[in-house]
C-alpha positions as CSV (number, residue, x, y, z in Angstrom):
1,X,17.6,-34.2,-20.9
2,X,15.1,-32.2,-22.9
3,X,14.1,-28.6,-22.0
4,X,10.6,-29.8,-21.0
5,X,12.0,-32.3,-18.6
6,X,14.4,-29.7,-17.3
7,X,11.5,-27.3,-16.6
8,X,9.8,-30.0,-14.6
9,X,12.9,-30.7,-12.6
10,X,13.1,-27.1,-11.4
11,X,9.6,-27.0,-9.9
12,X,11.0,-27.7,-6.5
13,X,13.9,-25.2,-6.8
14,X,14.1,-22.8,-3.9
15,X,16.3,-19.9,-2.9
16,X,18.2,-19.9,0.4
17,X,16.3,-17.9,3.0
18,X,19.3,-17.6,5.4
19,X,21.7,-16.7,2.7
20,X,19.4,-13.9,1.5
21,X,18.9,-12.6,5.0
22,X,22.6,-12.7,5.8
23,X,23.3,-10.7,2.6
24,X,20.7,-8.1,3.6
25,X,22.1,-7.8,7.2
26,X,25.7,-7.5,5.9
27,X,24.7,-4.7,3.6
28,X,22.7,-3.0,6.3
29,X,25.9,-2.5,8.3
30,X,26.9,0.1,5.8
31,X,25.4,3.4,7.0
32,X,23.6,1.7,9.9
33,X,21.6,4.1,12.2
34,X,20.8,3.8,15.9
35,X,17.2,2.9,15.3
36,X,18.0,0.0,13.0
37,X,17.8,1.7,9.6
38,X,20.4,3.0,7.2
39,X,21.7,6.4,5.9
40,X,23.4,5.5,2.7
41,X,22.6,8.4,0.3
42,X,23.6,8.3,-3.3
43,X,27.2,9.0,-4.4
44,X,28.6,9.1,-0.8
45,X,31.4,7.0,0.4
46,X,28.9,4.7,2.1
47,X,27.2,4.3,-1.3
48,X,30.6,3.4,-2.7
49,X,31.1,0.7,-0.1
50,X,27.8,-0.8,-0.8
51,X,28.6,-0.9,-4.5
52,X,32.0,-2.4,-3.9
53,X,30.4,-5.2,-1.8
54,X,27.7,-5.9,-4.3
55,X,30.3,-6.2,-7.1
56,X,32.6,-8.5,-5.0
57,X,29.6,-10.8,-4.4
58,X,28.7,-10.8,-8.1
59,X,32.2,-11.5,-9.3
60,X,32.4,-14.4,-6.8
61,X,29.5,-15.9,-8.7
62,X,31.2,-15.5,-12.0
63,X,29.4,-12.5,-13.2
64,X,30.9,-9.9,-15.5
65,X,30.4,-6.3,-14.5
66,X,29.6,-3.2,-16.5
67,X,29.2,0.4,-15.2
68,X,27.6,3.1,-17.3
69,X,28.1,6.9,-17.3
70,X,25.5,7.5,-14.6
71,X,26.9,4.8,-12.3
72,X,24.4,2.0,-12.9
73,X,26.0,-1.4,-12.2
74,X,25.1,-4.3,-14.4
75,X,26.1,-7.8,-13.3
76,X,25.7,-10.4,-16.0
77,X,25.4,-14.2,-15.8
78,X,25.9,-15.5,-19.3
79,X,23.3,-17.7,-20.9
80,X,23.6,-20.5,-23.4
81,X,22.6,-18.0,-26.1
82,X,24.7,-14.9,-25.2
83,X,23.3,-12.9,-28.1
84,X,19.7,-13.4,-26.8
85,X,18.1,-10.4,-25.1
86,X,18.7,-10.7,-21.3
87,X,16.2,-11.1,-18.5
88,X,17.1,-8.4,-16.0
89,X,16.2,-7.7,-12.3
90,X,17.3,-5.3,-9.7
91,X,16.6,-2.1,-7.8
92,X,18.8,0.3,-5.8
93,X,21.3,0.4,-3.0
94,X,21.0,4.1,-2.0
95,X,18.7,5.1,0.9
96,X,16.9,8.1,2.4
97,X,18.7,10.0,5.2
98,X,16.5,8.0,7.7
99,X,15.9,5.0,5.5
100,X,15.1,1.4,6.1
101,X,17.4,-1.6,5.4
102,X,15.1,-3.3,2.9
103,X,13.8,-0.5,0.6
104,X,15.6,-1.0,-2.8
105,X,18.4,-3.2,-1.5
106,X,16.1,-6.1,-1.2
107,X,15.5,-6.1,-5.0
108,X,19.2,-6.0,-5.7
109,X,20.1,-8.8,-3.4
110,X,17.1,-10.9,-4.4
111,X,18.6,-10.8,-7.9
112,X,21.9,-11.9,-6.5
113,X,20.3,-14.7,-4.6
114,X,18.6,-15.9,-7.9
115,X,22.1,-16.1,-9.5
116,X,23.5,-17.9,-6.4
117,X,20.7,-20.4,-6.5
118,X,21.2,-21.1,-10.2
119,X,24.9,-21.5,-9.7
120,X,24.4,-23.7,-6.6
121,X,22.3,-26.1,-8.6
122,X,24.3,-25.8,-11.8
123,X,21.3,-24.6,-13.8
124,X,22.0,-22.8,-17.0
125,X,19.5,-20.5,-18.7
126,X,19.0,-20.0,-22.4
127,X,19.0,-16.2,-22.2
128,X,21.5,-14.2,-20.1
129,X,20.4,-13.0,-16.6
130,X,21.4,-9.6,-15.3
131,X,21.1,-7.9,-12.0
132,X,21.3,-4.1,-11.9
133,X,21.9,-1.7,-9.1
134,X,20.4,1.6,-10.3
135,X,22.0,4.9,-9.3
136,X,20.2,7.4,-7.1
137,X,16.7,6.1,-7.0
138,X,15.8,8.0,-3.9
139,X,16.8,11.5,-5.2
140,X,17.2,12.9,-1.7
141,X,20.8,14.2,-2.2
142,X,20.6,14.9,-6.0
143,X,17.2,15.5,-7.6
144,X,15.3,13.9,-9.3
145,X,14.5,10.5,-8.0
146,X,15.0,7.4,-10.3
147,X,18.0,9.2,-11.8
148,X,19.9,6.1,-12.9
149,X,17.0,4.2,-14.6
150,X,15.7,7.5,-16.1
151,X,19.0,8.2,-17.8
152,X,19.4,4.6,-18.9
153,X,16.0,4.6,-20.6
154,X,16.3,8.0,-22.0
155,X,13.5,9.4,-20.0
156,X,15.9,11.8,-18.3
157,X,18.9,13.5,-20.1
158,X,22.2,12.0,-19.1
159,X,24.2,15.3,-19.2
160,X,21.4,17.1,-17.4
161,X,21.5,14.5,-14.6
162,X,25.2,14.6,-14.3
163,X,25.0,18.4,-14.0
164,X,22.5,18.4,-11.2
165,X,23.9,19.9,-8.0
166,X,23.1,19.4,-4.3
167,X,23.0,21.9,-1.4
168,X,26.8,22.0,-1.3
169,X,26.9,22.9,-5.0
170,X,28.5,19.6,-5.9
171,X,27.3,18.1,-9.1
172,X,26.2,14.5,-9.4
173,X,28.9,13.9,-12.0
174,X,31.6,15.2,-9.6
175,X,30.2,13.1,-6.8
176,X,30.2,10.0,-9.0
177,X,33.8,10.7,-10.0
178,X,34.8,11.1,-6.4
179,X,33.6,7.6,-5.5
180,X,35.0,6.0,-8.6
181,X,31.7,5.1,-10.2
182,X,31.4,7.3,-13.2
183,X,31.6,4.4,-15.6
184,X,32.5,4.3,-19.3
185,X,30.7,1.1,-20.4
186,X,28.0,1.7,-23.0
187,X,24.9,-0.2,-21.9
188,X,21.6,0.3,-23.6
189,X,18.0,-1.2,-23.2
190,X,18.1,-2.6,-26.7
191,X,18.9,-6.2,-25.7
192,X,16.7,-6.6,-22.7
193,X,13.7,-9.0,-23.0
194,X,12.1,-8.3,-19.7
195,X,12.7,-6.5,-16.4
196,X,11.4,-7.7,-13.0
197,X,11.8,-5.8,-9.7
198,X,11.3,-7.2,-6.2
199,X,10.4,-4.6,-3.6
200,X,8.8,-4.3,-0.2
201,X,5.3,-2.9,-0.7
202,X,5.9,0.4,1.3
203,X,2.2,0.3,2.2
204,X,-0.2,-1.7,4.3
205,X,-2.4,-3.6,1.8
206,X,-0.6,-7.0,1.7
207,X,-0.3,-7.1,5.5
208,X,-4.0,-6.0,5.9
209,X,-5.3,-8.7,3.5
210,X,-2.9,-11.4,4.7
211,X,-1.2,-11.9,1.4
212,X,2.5,-12.7,1.0
213,X,3.0,-11.6,-2.6
214,X,1.7,-8.6,-4.5
215,X,1.4,-9.2,-8.3
216,X,2.0,-5.6,-9.4
217,X,0.0,-4.8,-12.4
218,X,1.2,-1.2,-12.7
219,X,1.9,2.0,-11.0
220,X,-0.1,5.2,-10.4
221,X,0.5,8.2,-12.6
222,X,1.6,11.3,-10.8
223,X,1.0,15.0,-11.3
224,X,2.9,17.4,-8.9
225,X,2.4,21.1,-8.5
226,X,3.9,24.0,-6.7
227,X,1.2,26.5,-5.7
228,X,1.8,30.1,-4.5
229,X,-1.2,32.0,-3.1
230,X,-0.6,35.7,-2.5
231,X,-2.9,37.9,-0.4
232,X,-2.0,40.7,1.9
233,X,-0.3,40.5,5.3
234,X,-2.0,42.7,7.9
235,X,-2.4,43.1,11.7
236,X,-4.4,40.3,13.1
237,X,-6.2,42.5,15.6
238,X,-7.4,45.6,13.8
239,X,-8.3,43.9,10.5
240,X,-11.9,42.6,10.4
241,X,-12.5,39.1,9.1
242,X,-14.6,40.4,6.2
243,X,-11.8,42.7,4.9
244,X,-8.9,40.2,5.0
245,X,-7.0,38.7,2.1
246,X,-5.8,35.7,4.0
247,X,-3.5,33.4,1.9
248,X,-3.6,30.7,4.6
249,X,-7.4,30.6,4.5
250,X,-7.2,30.0,0.8
251,X,-4.5,27.3,1.3
252,X,-6.7,25.5,3.8
253,X,-9.6,25.4,1.4
254,X,-7.3,24.1,-1.4
255,X,-6.0,21.4,1.0
256,X,-9.6,20.3,1.7
257,X,-10.3,20.2,-2.0
258,X,-7.2,18.1,-2.8
259,X,-8.5,15.5,-0.4
260,X,-12.1,15.8,-1.6
261,X,-11.0,15.3,-5.2
262,X,-8.9,12.2,-4.4
263,X,-11.7,10.6,-2.4
264,X,-14.0,11.1,-5.3
265,X,-11.9,8.9,-7.6
266,X,-11.4,5.7,-5.6
267,X,-9.9,3.2,-5.3
268,X,-6.8,4.7,-7.0
269,X,-7.2,8.4,-6.3
270,X,-4.6,10.0,-4.1
271,X,-4.1,13.6,-3.1
272,X,-1.6,15.1,-0.7
273,X,-0.4,18.5,0.4
274,X,3.0,17.7,1.7
275,X,4.7,21.1,2.2
276,X,3.1,24.4,3.4
277,X,5.3,27.5,4.0
278,X,3.7,30.8,4.9
279,X,4.9,34.4,5.0
280,X,5.6,36.2,7.2
281,X,5.1,33.5,9.8
282,X,4.2,35.8,12.8
283,X,1.6,35.0,15.4
284,X,-0.3,38.2,15.0
285,X,0.1,38.8,11.3
286,X,-2.4,37.6,8.7
287,X,-0.4,35.4,6.3
288,X,0.2,37.3,3.1
289,X,1.6,34.5,1.1
290,X,1.6,30.7,1.2
291,X,3.7,28.3,-0.9
292,X,2.6,24.7,-0.9
293,X,3.1,21.5,-2.8
294,X,0.3,19.3,-4.3
295,X,0.6,15.6,-5.3
296,X,-2.2,14.0,-7.3
297,X,-2.1,10.3,-8.3
298,X,-4.3,7.9,-10.2
299,X,-4.0,4.7,-12.3
300,X,-6.0,6.1,-15.2
301,X,-4.5,8.9,-17.3
302,X,-7.8,10.6,-18.2
303,X,-9.0,10.5,-14.6
304,X,-5.7,12.0,-13.4
305,X,-6.1,14.8,-16.0
306,X,-9.6,15.4,-14.8
307,X,-8.4,15.6,-11.2
308,X,-5.9,18.2,-12.1
309,X,-8.5,20.2,-14.0
310,X,-10.8,20.1,-11.0
311,X,-8.0,21.2,-8.8
312,X,-7.2,24.2,-11.0
313,X,-10.8,25.3,-11.0
314,X,-11.0,25.1,-7.2
315,X,-7.8,27.2,-6.9
316,X,-9.2,29.7,-9.3
317,X,-12.5,30.0,-7.5
318,X,-10.9,30.1,-4.1
319,X,-8.5,32.8,-5.2
320,X,-11.3,34.9,-6.5
321,X,-13.4,34.5,-3.4
322,X,-10.6,35.6,-1.0
323,X,-9.1,38.2,-3.4
324,X,-5.8,36.2,-3.8
325,X,-3.4,35.9,-6.7
326,X,-2.2,32.4,-7.5
327,X,0.6,30.8,-9.5
328,X,0.2,27.1,-10.2
329,X,3.4,25.5,-11.6
330,X,3.6,21.8,-12.7
331,X,6.7,20.2,-11.1
332,X,6.4,16.5,-12.2
333,X,4.2,14.6,-14.6
334,X,4.4,10.8,-14.8
335,X,1.8,8.9,-16.7
336,X,0.4,5.7,-15.2
337,X,2.4,2.6,-16.0
338,X,0.5,-0.6,-16.9
339,X,3.0,-3.5,-16.7
340,X,3.4,-6.0,-19.5
341,X,0.9,-8.9,-19.4
342,X,3.8,-11.4,-20.0
343,X,5.7,-10.3,-16.9
344,X,2.6,-10.0,-14.8
345,X,1.5,-13.5,-15.8
346,X,4.9,-14.9,-15.1
347,X,4.8,-13.5,-11.6
348,X,1.3,-14.7,-11.0
349,X,2.1,-18.2,-12.3
350,X,5.2,-18.4,-10.1
351,X,3.2,-17.4,-7.0
352,X,0.6,-20.0,-7.8
353,X,3.2,-22.7,-8.4
354,X,4.9,-22.0,-5.1
355,X,1.6,-21.8,-3.2
356,X,2.1,-18.2,-2.1
357,X,-1.0,-16.3,-1.1
358,X,-1.1,-13.4,-3.6
359,X,-3.2,-10.6,-5.0
360,X,-3.0,-8.1,-7.8
361,X,-1.9,-4.7,-6.6
362,X,-1.1,-1.3,-8.0
363,X,2.0,0.5,-6.9
364,X,1.4,3.9,-5.4
365,X,5.0,4.8,-5.3
366,X,7.5,5.4,-8.1
367,X,10.0,2.6,-8.9
368,X,12.8,2.0,-11.5
369,X,10.5,-0.6,-13.1
370,X,8.2,2.2,-14.2
371,X,11.0,3.7,-16.4
372,X,12.0,0.3,-17.6
373,X,8.4,-0.4,-18.6
374,X,8.7,2.4,-21.2
375,X,11.5,0.5,-23.1
376,X,10.9,-3.2,-22.5
377,X,8.4,-5.6,-20.8
378,X,8.4,-5.0,-17.1
379,X,6.8,-6.2,-13.9
380,X,7.2,-6.1,-10.1
381,X,6.8,-8.3,-7.1
382,X,5.8,-6.9,-3.7
383,X,6.1,-8.4,-0.3
384,X,4.7,-7.1,2.9
385,X,6.5,-4.7,5.3
386,X,5.5,-4.3,8.9
387,X,2.6,-1.8,9.3
388,X,3.2,-0.6,5.8
389,X,6.1,1.6,7.1
390,X,8.9,2.6,4.8
391,X,11.3,5.5,4.3
392,X,11.8,5.1,8.1
393,X,14.5,3.6,10.2
394,X,12.0,1.2,11.8
395,X,11.1,-0.3,8.4
396,X,10.8,-4.0,8.8
397,X,10.0,-7.2,6.9
398,X,9.9,-10.9,7.7
399,X,12.7,-13.1,6.4
400,X,10.1,-15.7,5.2
401,X,8.2,-13.1,3.2
402,X,11.3,-11.8,1.6
403,X,12.3,-15.3,0.6
404,X,8.9,-16.0,-0.8
405,X,9.2,-13.0,-3.0
406,X,12.7,-14.0,-4.0
407,X,11.4,-17.5,-5.0
408,X,8.7,-15.9,-7.1
409,X,11.3,-13.8,-8.8
410,X,13.5,-16.9,-9.4
411,X,10.7,-18.9,-11.1
412,X,9.4,-15.9,-13.1
413,X,12.9,-15.2,-14.4
414,X,13.3,-18.8,-15.3
415,X,10.1,-18.7,-17.3
416,X,11.3,-15.6,-19.1
417,X,14.8,-16.7,-19.7
418,X,14.2,-20.4,-20.5
419,X,16.4,-23.3,-19.6
420,X,19.4,-24.2,-21.7
421,X,19.0,-27.4,-23.8
422,X,21.6,-30.0,-23.1
423,X,23.9,-30.9,-25.9
424,X,23.2,-34.4,-27.3
425,X,26.1,-36.7,-27.1
């Protein structure tokens, strides 16, 4: 049978919805919380258990396993041409302290389901297929987020990441060692043709528009800042309004400006003040100092830079007006990611072939695929989550939507990997 005929014969190939769902529910038992979510933070014993289970499942499908120095797990299904660059998929198994049971893990187990489906139907690909479980994507126990994919791609320094400590002054390297996942295999991005990641949307757009699949064309760039505004604490009663140096008043005006700037650059502008700490924090004392975080995002690099410049000007003018001192410190800077046309097209064609309602979408959140897009062709597949809620124990998704996304992944990966040609007798 020729490759062309083989391609036509796989048009009706589908993943197993019940098998995928059962795998998700089995994994969700590890770290299960009373509200239906999971607490499976990176490099804990529960993380170890989830890794062990994933590896057991992959080995049962005949995959070889490699584990690198930051604990990333690579499960490989060999292709007809083992020296060809592999087609990789995956996400992460770790969660937030009050996380949901689909964030991250869906992408890992969707990759496993692709392999199970290919094995079930005895379909061999030309290029190898790999499923990866990235270490510490969430970054809640050891900062920063996307640690595993960042170290793998060279965007983050390996030794620096291993040396990062948590609140108990335990290093990431020590924690990895303790759970037995500080690997020694040398795995590099050099032989990866493409990377595709399945994920719940973590937002409300797909559900709001009635689409099942989001064809992710890229991800918003991010600029984060820590801002300290310093005025003068004084008694709230005797101090006239005109003579105050109120740091909280300045913080309120900056917060309004952050939202005004984001709204001025739609549809992709985002602006958030997520943390505000004031000193001294007494009912009848004018705040003398405020420390706050600012998060700006956009899909265009020049626009994101312009937003940051406008913010800096507002802070400067506000500080002058209220006689405040300010210190603005960048804390993160991620450029926008525009995914490869080849991967985006493969996802779009798969959705069309399968008859899935779909739309192009931009990711507002960070994902491992963003780092992978810096070293190889990358793309993502989104499916809806109920009310757009994620990073929450009540996070929910429909089994049918999850399976549709998995089917899109299957066919996109088949297009990228190609089918093995049968040997002529």
